[in-house]
C-alpha positions as CSV (number, residue, x, y, z in Angstrom):
1,M,-10.5,7.5,-15.3
2,N,-11.0,5.1,-12.7
3,P,-11.2,6.5,-9.2
4,V,-9.7,5.1,-6.3
5,T,-12.6,3.4,-4.4
6,D,-11.2,1.4,-1.5
7,T,-9.2,3.2,1.1
8,R,-8.7,0.6,2.9
9,A,-5.1,-1.0,3.6
10,R,-3.8,-3.0,0.6
11,D,-0.6,-5.1,0.1
12,L,1.3,-3.7,-3.1
13,D,2.9,-5.3,-5.9
14,L,6.4,-3.4,-6.3
15,T,8.4,-5.8,-8.4
16,R,9.2,-3.9,-11.1
17,S,9.5,-0.8,-9.1
18,R,12.2,-2.6,-7.1
19,S,14.3,-3.6,-9.8
20,L,14.1,-0.1,-11.6
21,Q,15.3,1.2,-8.4
22,E,18.7,-0.9,-8.4
23,R,19.3,-0.3,-11.5
24,A,18.7,3.4,-11.0
25,H,20.9,3.7,-8.3
26,L,24.1,2.2,-10.6
27,L,23.1,5.1,-12.9
28,V,22.3,8.1,-11.1
29,P,23.4,9.9,-8.0
30,G,20.7,9.1,-5.8
31,G,18.7,7.5,-8.1
32,C,17.0,10.4,-9.0
33,H,17.6,13.5,-10.4
34,T,15.6,15.6,-7.7
35,Y,16.6,15.2,-3.7
36,A,12.6,15.8,-3.1
37,K,12.1,12.1,-4.9
38,G,14.7,10.0,-3.3
39,D,14.4,6.9,-1.8
40,D,15.3,8.5,1.6
41,Q,12.2,10.9,1.5
42,Y,9.8,8.0,1.3
43,P,9.1,4.6,3.4
44,E,10.7,1.3,1.6
45,L,6.7,0.6,0.4
46,A,6.5,3.6,-1.7
47,P,6.1,3.0,-5.4
48,G,9.7,3.7,-6.6
49,F,8.6,5.1,-10.7
50,I,5.5,6.7,-11.7
51,A,4.6,5.3,-15.4
52,R,1.8,8.1,-16.0
53,G,-0.6,10.4,-14.5
54,E,-3.8,11.5,-15.4
55,G,-6.3,14.6,-13.4
56,C,-4.7,13.8,-9.8
57,H,-4.5,10.2,-9.9
58,A,-1.0,8.7,-10.9
59,W,0.0,4.8,-11.6
60,D,3.3,3.3,-10.7
61,V,4.9,1.1,-13.1
62,D,3.4,-2.1,-11.8
63,G,0.2,-0.6,-12.0
64,N,-0.5,0.3,-8.9
65,E,-3.0,3.5,-9.0
66,Y,-3.1,6.6,-6.6
67,I,-4.5,10.0,-5.5
68,E,-1.2,11.9,-5.5
69,Y,-0.7,15.3,-3.8
70,G,1.9,17.4,-4.2
71,M,2.3,16.6,-7.9
72,G,5.8,17.3,-9.7
73,C,6.7,18.9,-6.7
74,R,4.1,21.3,-6.5
75,A,4.3,22.0,-10.5
76,V,1.3,20.1,-11.6
77,T,-1.6,22.6,-10.3
78,L,-4.3,21.8,-12.8
79,G,-3.2,18.5,-13.2
80,H,-1.7,15.6,-15.4
81,A,-1.6,15.6,-19.0
82,F,-4.3,18.5,-18.8
83,P,-5.6,18.8,-22.0
84,P,-5.7,22.3,-22.9
85,V,-1.9,22.2,-21.9
86,V,-0.7,18.9,-23.8
87,E,-2.2,20.0,-27.3
88,A,-0.8,23.4,-27.0
89,A,2.4,22.2,-26.5
90,A,1.8,19.4,-29.1
91,R,1.3,21.7,-31.7
92,E,3.9,23.9,-30.9
93,L,6.9,20.5,-31.5
94,G,5.1,19.9,-34.6
95,K,6.5,23.1,-35.7
96,G,10.2,22.9,-34.4
97,T,11.3,23.8,-30.2
98,N,14.7,25.6,-30.7
99,F,16.0,28.4,-33.6
100,S,18.8,30.1,-34.3
101,R,16.7,33.5,-33.3
102,P,13.8,34.6,-31.1
103,A,10.2,33.0,-31.9
104,P,7.1,35.0,-31.8
105,I,5.6,33.0,-29.3
106,E,8.5,34.2,-27.1
107,L,6.8,37.5,-27.1
108,E,3.7,36.4,-27.1
109,A,4.2,34.6,-23.4
110,A,5.7,37.9,-22.1
111,E,3.0,39.9,-22.6
112,A,0.5,36.8,-21.0
113,L,2.8,36.6,-17.8
114,L,3.3,40.7,-17.9
115,G,-0.2,41.2,-18.0
116,M,-1.2,39.0,-15.0
117,I,1.9,40.5,-13.0
118,E,1.4,44.1,-11.4
119,G,4.3,46.4,-11.6
120,A,6.3,43.8,-13.9
121,E,7.7,45.5,-16.9
122,M,10.0,43.0,-18.7
123,V,10.6,39.5,-18.1
124,K,12.9,36.6,-18.7
125,F,12.4,33.1,-19.5
126,A,14.3,30.2,-18.5
127,K,13.8,26.6,-17.1
128,D,14.0,26.2,-13.5
129,G,13.6,28.2,-10.6
130,S,17.3,28.2,-9.9
131,D,17.7,29.7,-13.1
132,V,16.0,33.0,-12.4
133,T,16.6,33.6,-8.7
134,S,20.5,33.4,-9.4
135,A,19.9,35.5,-12.1
136,A,17.9,37.9,-9.5
137,V,20.6,37.7,-7.1
138,R,23.0,38.6,-9.4
139,L,21.2,41.6,-11.4
140,A,20.6,43.3,-7.9
141,R,24.4,42.5,-7.1
142,A,25.4,44.6,-10.3
143,V,22.7,46.9,-9.8
144,T,23.4,47.5,-6.0
145,G,27.9,47.2,-6.3
146,R,27.2,45.3,-3.5
147,D,27.8,41.7,-2.3
148,R,25.9,40.1,0.4
149,I,22.5,39.1,-0.1
150,A,20.1,38.7,3.0
151,L,17.4,35.0,2.3
152,C,14.8,33.9,4.7
153,A,15.9,31.0,6.7
154,D,12.4,30.1,7.3
155,H,12.2,29.1,3.5
156,P,14.0,25.8,2.6
157,F,14.6,26.4,-0.7
158,F,16.1,29.3,-3.3
159,S,18.3,27.7,-5.8
160,T,20.7,24.8,-6.2
161,D,23.8,27.6,-6.6
162,D,26.3,28.6,-4.2
163,W,24.7,31.5,-3.0
164,F,22.2,29.5,-1.1
165,I,23.1,25.8,-0.9
166,G,26.3,27.7,1.2
167,T,23.7,28.1,3.7
168,T,22.3,24.6,4.0
169,A,24.0,21.7,6.0
170,M,24.9,20.5,2.3
171,S,27.3,23.1,1.7
172,A,30.6,20.9,1.1
173,G,32.2,22.1,-2.5
174,I,31.1,25.8,-1.5
175,P,34.3,28.1,-0.8
176,R,34.1,29.6,2.8
177,A,34.3,33.0,0.9
178,V,31.2,32.0,-0.8
179,R,29.3,31.1,1.9
180,E,30.1,34.4,3.8
181,L,28.5,36.3,1.8
182,S,25.2,35.1,2.2
183,V,23.1,36.0,5.7
184,T,19.9,35.2,6.8
185,F,16.4,36.2,8.9
186,R,13.4,34.8,10.0
187,Y,9.9,35.8,8.3
188,N,7.7,38.2,9.8
189,D,10.5,39.4,12.2
190,L,11.6,42.6,10.9
191,E,14.1,43.1,13.7
192,S,16.0,40.3,12.6
193,A,16.6,41.9,9.0
194,R,17.6,45.1,10.7
195,A,19.7,43.7,12.8
196,L,21.5,42.6,9.1
197,F,21.9,45.8,7.5
198,D,23.0,47.1,11.1
199,R,25.5,44.4,11.1
200,H,26.9,45.0,7.5
201,P,26.4,48.6,6.9
202,G,26.1,49.6,2.7
203,E,27.0,45.5,2.0
204,I,23.8,43.9,1.9
205,A,22.2,43.8,-2.0
206,A,18.9,42.0,-1.6
207,V,16.5,40.5,0.3
208,I,15.0,37.6,-1.1
209,L,12.1,35.6,0.6
210,E,8.6,33.9,-0.3
211,P,5.4,35.6,-0.2
212,A,4.4,33.5,2.5
213,K,4.7,29.8,3.4
214,Y,2.6,28.3,6.0
215,D,1.5,31.3,7.8
216,H,0.0,35.0,5.9
217,P,2.8,37.8,6.8
218,H,1.8,39.6,9.9
219,D,1.3,43.8,10.6
220,R,2.5,44.5,6.7
221,F,5.9,42.7,7.3
222,L,6.6,42.6,3.8
223,H,5.8,45.9,3.1
224,R,8.1,46.9,5.9
225,L,10.8,45.0,4.7
226,R,10.9,46.3,1.2
227,D,11.0,49.8,3.0
228,L,13.8,48.6,4.8
229,A,15.7,47.2,2.0
230,H,15.1,50.2,0.1
231,E,15.9,52.5,2.9
232,R,19.1,50.9,3.1
233,G,20.0,50.6,-0.4
234,A,18.8,47.1,-1.6
235,L,16.7,45.7,-3.8
236,F,13.4,44.3,-2.4
237,L,13.0,40.3,-4.3
238,L,9.9,37.9,-3.9
239,D,10.2,34.3,-5.0
240,E,7.3,32.9,-6.3
241,M,8.0,29.7,-7.1
242,I,5.2,27.8,-5.0
243,T,3.1,31.2,-4.4
244,G,2.6,31.9,-7.6
245,F,-1.0,30.8,-9.2
246,R,-1.6,28.9,-6.1
247,W,-2.3,32.6,-3.7
248,D,-3.6,34.4,-7.0
249,N,-3.5,35.2,-10.9
250,G,-1.4,38.0,-10.0
251,G,0.8,35.7,-7.5
252,A,0.7,36.1,-3.7
253,Q,2.2,39.8,-4.3
254,K,-1.6,40.5,-5.3
255,T,-3.2,39.1,-2.2
256,Y,-0.9,41.1,-0.2
257,G,-0.9,43.9,-2.3
258,I,2.8,44.6,-2.8
259,V,5.0,45.4,-6.0
260,P,8.7,43.6,-5.1
261,D,11.4,45.0,-7.3
262,L,12.0,42.1,-9.0
263,S,9.9,38.4,-8.5
264,T,10.6,35.1,-10.0
265,F,8.1,32.3,-10.9
266,G,7.9,28.7,-12.1
267,K,6.2,25.3,-11.4
268,A,2.9,26.1,-11.9
269,L,3.9,28.6,-14.6
270,G,3.4,25.9,-17.2
271,N,1.7,23.0,-15.2
272,G,4.8,20.7,-15.3
273,F,6.2,21.6,-18.1
274,S,9.8,23.0,-17.7
275,V,9.8,27.1,-17.8
276,S,10.5,29.4,-15.1
277,A,10.7,33.6,-15.5
278,L,12.8,36.7,-13.7
279,A,10.2,39.3,-14.0
280,G,10.5,42.8,-12.7
281,R,11.1,46.8,-12.7
282,R,12.3,48.1,-16.1
283,E,15.1,50.3,-14.3
284,F,16.9,46.9,-12.9
285,M,15.8,44.5,-15.8
286,E,17.4,46.0,-18.7
287,R,20.4,45.8,-17.4
288,G,20.3,42.3,-18.6
289,G,19.7,43.8,-22.3
290,I,21.9,45.6,-24.9
291,R,19.8,49.1,-25.0
292,H,21.4,50.9,-22.0
293,A,24.4,52.6,-20.6
294,H,25.4,50.7,-17.8
295,E,27.9,48.2,-17.4
296,R,26.6,44.8,-19.1
297,V,25.1,42.3,-16.5
298,F,25.1,38.4,-17.5
299,M,22.0,38.1,-16.2
300,L,20.4,35.6,-17.9
301,S,21.3,33.2,-21.1
302,T,19.8,30.2,-21.5
303,T,19.8,27.3,-24.7
304,H,16.6,25.9,-23.6
305,G,14.8,28.6,-22.0
306,A,12.7,29.6,-24.4
307,E,11.7,26.5,-26.2
308,T,8.6,27.2,-28.0
309,H,6.5,24.2,-26.6
310,A,6.9,25.1,-23.2
311,L,6.4,28.7,-23.7
312,A,3.0,27.2,-25.5
313,A,2.3,25.1,-22.2
314,A,3.1,28.2,-19.9
315,I,0.3,30.6,-22.3
316,A,-2.1,27.7,-22.4
317,T,-2.0,27.1,-18.2
318,M,-2.2,31.0,-17.8
319,R,-5.0,31.4,-20.5
320,T,-6.5,28.4,-17.6
321,Y,-6.0,30.6,-15.0
322,R,-7.9,33.4,-16.0
323,E,-10.9,31.4,-17.6
324,E,-11.5,29.0,-15.1
325,P,-11.9,29.4,-11.2
326,V,-8.6,27.7,-10.7
327,I,-7.8,29.3,-7.1
328,E,-10.9,29.1,-5.9
329,T,-11.0,25.9,-6.2
330,L,-7.5,25.3,-5.1
331,V,-8.7,26.7,-1.4
332,A,-12.3,25.3,-1.5
333,R,-10.5,21.6,-1.9
334,G,-8.3,22.5,0.3
335,E,-10.6,24.0,3.1
336,R,-12.3,20.7,2.6
337,L,-9.0,18.2,3.0
338,R,-8.6,20.2,6.1
339,R,-11.8,20.3,7.9
340,G,-11.9,16.7,7.2
341,V,-8.7,15.3,8.4
342,D,-8.5,17.9,11.5
343,Q,-12.0,16.0,12.1
344,V,-10.8,12.6,12.2
345,I,-7.4,14.0,14.2
346,A,-9.5,15.0,17.2
347,R,-11.8,12.0,16.4
348,H,-9.1,9.5,17.5
349,G,-7.5,11.7,20.0
350,L,-4.6,12.7,18.1
351,D,-4.6,16.3,18.3
352,G,-1.2,18.0,18.8
353,H,0.8,14.3,17.2
354,V,-0.8,14.9,13.6
355,A,-1.6,17.8,12.0
356,V,-2.4,19.9,9.1
357,V,-0.4,22.9,8.7
358,G,-0.5,25.9,5.9
359,L,-2.9,27.6,3.9
360,P,-5.5,25.6,2.2
361,Q,-4.0,25.9,-1.3
362,C,-0.5,24.6,0.0
363,L,-1.4,22.3,2.7
364,V,1.2,20.0,4.4
365,F,0.8,17.6,7.4
366,A,3.1,17.2,10.6
367,T,4.0,14.3,12.5
368,R,5.4,14.4,15.9
369,D,5.8,11.9,18.3
370,A,4.6,11.4,22.1
371,E,6.1,14.4,23.3
372,Q,4.8,16.1,20.4
373,Q,8.4,16.6,18.6
374,P,8.7,16.0,15.1
375,S,9.6,12.7,13.7
376,Q,10.8,11.3,10.7
377,E,9.6,7.9,12.0
378,L,6.2,8.9,12.2
379,R,6.4,10.5,9.0
380,A,7.3,7.3,7.3
381,L,4.7,5.1,8.8
382,F,2.4,8.1,7.9
383,L,3.3,7.9,4.2
384,Q,3.3,4.4,4.3
385,E,-0.1,3.6,5.4
386,L,-1.5,6.4,2.9
387,I,0.1,4.6,0.2
388,R,-1.5,1.5,1.2
389,R,-4.4,2.9,1.3
390,G,-4.3,4.4,-2.7
391,I,-2.5,7.9,-1.9
392,L,0.8,9.2,-2.6
393,G,1.1,12.1,-0.3
394,P,4.2,13.6,0.5
395,S,2.1,16.9,1.0
396,F,-1.5,17.3,1.2
397,V,-0.7,20.1,-1.7
398,V,-4.3,19.9,-3.7
399,S,-4.7,20.8,-7.7
400,F,-7.2,21.5,-10.0
401,S,-7.9,18.2,-10.9
402,H,-8.6,17.3,-7.5
403,C,-12.5,16.3,-7.0
404,E,-14.4,16.2,-4.2
405,A,-14.6,12.6,-4.0
406,D,-10.8,12.4,-4.4
407,I,-10.7,14.6,-1.0
408,D,-13.2,12.6,0.9
409,R,-11.2,9.5,-0.3
410,T,-8.1,10.6,1.2
411,V,-9.9,11.7,4.6
412,E,-11.4,8.2,4.7
413,A,-8.0,7.0,4.4
414,V,-6.2,8.9,7.1
415,D,-9.3,7.6,9.5
416,D,-8.5,4.3,8.8
417,L,-4.8,4.5,9.1
418,L,-4.7,6.7,12.7
419,P,-5.4,3.6,14.5
420,V,-2.1,2.3,13.4
421,Y,-0.5,5.7,14.2
422,A,-2.1,5.6,17.8
423,R,-0.4,2.0,18.2
424,A,2.8,3.3,16.8
425,L,2.7,6.3,19.3
426,A,1.8,3.9,22.3
427,H,4.3,1.0,21.7
428,G,7.1,2.1,18.7
429,T,6.9,1.7,14.6
430,E,8.5,-1.6,15.4
431,G,6.8,-4.4,13.3
432,L,4.4,-1.3,12.1
433,L,6.9,0.6,9.5
434,V,8.7,-1.5,7.0
435,G,12.2,-0.3,6.5
436,P,14.1,3.0,7.5
437,P,12.8,6.3,8.3
438,T,12.6,8.9,6.1
439,K,15.8,12.1,6.4
440,V,15.4,15.3,5.7
441,V,16.9,16.7,2.3
442,D,19.1,19.0,4.1
443,R,22.0,17.3,5.6
444,G,25.4,17.1,6.1
445,F,25.8,13.2,6.0
446,A,24.0,10.3,3.8
């Protein structure tokens, strides 16, 4: 792998990307299959299509090379084409991927995951996060006989299904009656959750949130929220799509010493392969099975949920977490990146206008205008200038494959671009930003 060694601004040939983008918008709504990868999320000078990746490096269809962050919407934690994972998946592909009855590897994968997640006694595999978070919600409703779901308003995404999307600005097509069944509380604000239970006595089936986002829980918030939910007859659900296998091998729930009723995993579970999981206490999970006396629950049933090659990838990924210092490396690289970027921000006198936010294993950056308000225009400029210096970074989320040299080159790139950012603060982005600003995904109109 040839590393990015020159972090000075360069003009990129994006001819093939431009051609593919035009074709894509004619065939695919939005031009891609994930909103977060859409053209409106990146500046005009961003590569439109990625051809391949190795470790933390990616090459676009025009041959330009980048150090990449937040790979695969944070799903690729070990690195692109990580050999042990690819080899495990390839071995299973040669045997067939899907059969009329379960394959033994389904049991092997279940034992591997349940051996890592404390308090989880049963598991169901699926393909993406929405599958399993919605299954958890359905199961909670069945167990409690209640309809409402309380979800954390500070966590931006739980599912593509109506129970969550109905709470966003993109609620078109979702009946009002469905939208009214979801209510929101704030992270680290127990009283906001208590107010929901008081406002809807005996109606809330579950509370769902991520264990953490940019900050740790304060004053045993997770424990107190779980206790509140149980006192009011609701289940406590943790969405570990992002935190799972970034905070601890046992999830952020292990970090914070809390056992939820149900929890969901995905993304880093298969290092980019499509696999997700709903895990939890037997007394609840067995409701989705056939060995109980309760009313049946259509909890989760997917044709492709137990594809053998994806489960093989998950097993190999989990083995790597157990055998290699993955979490420690993510933290160390993130701390090095934060420290370096903070230093160059301070040296350029841009404190309050550019910031690195979050915990070291899951960093993002904030771009703020002259009044220190969030700015999509300046975000687009920051992204554009990173890309021109060989960094493809919608975030600063590191992987196990990022080495110290990759981190240091990223800091050099930020150092080199900040004078451009400073000019934009003083005089505006005209003549600096090519094309329109980026946009937030969650908006009501295109």
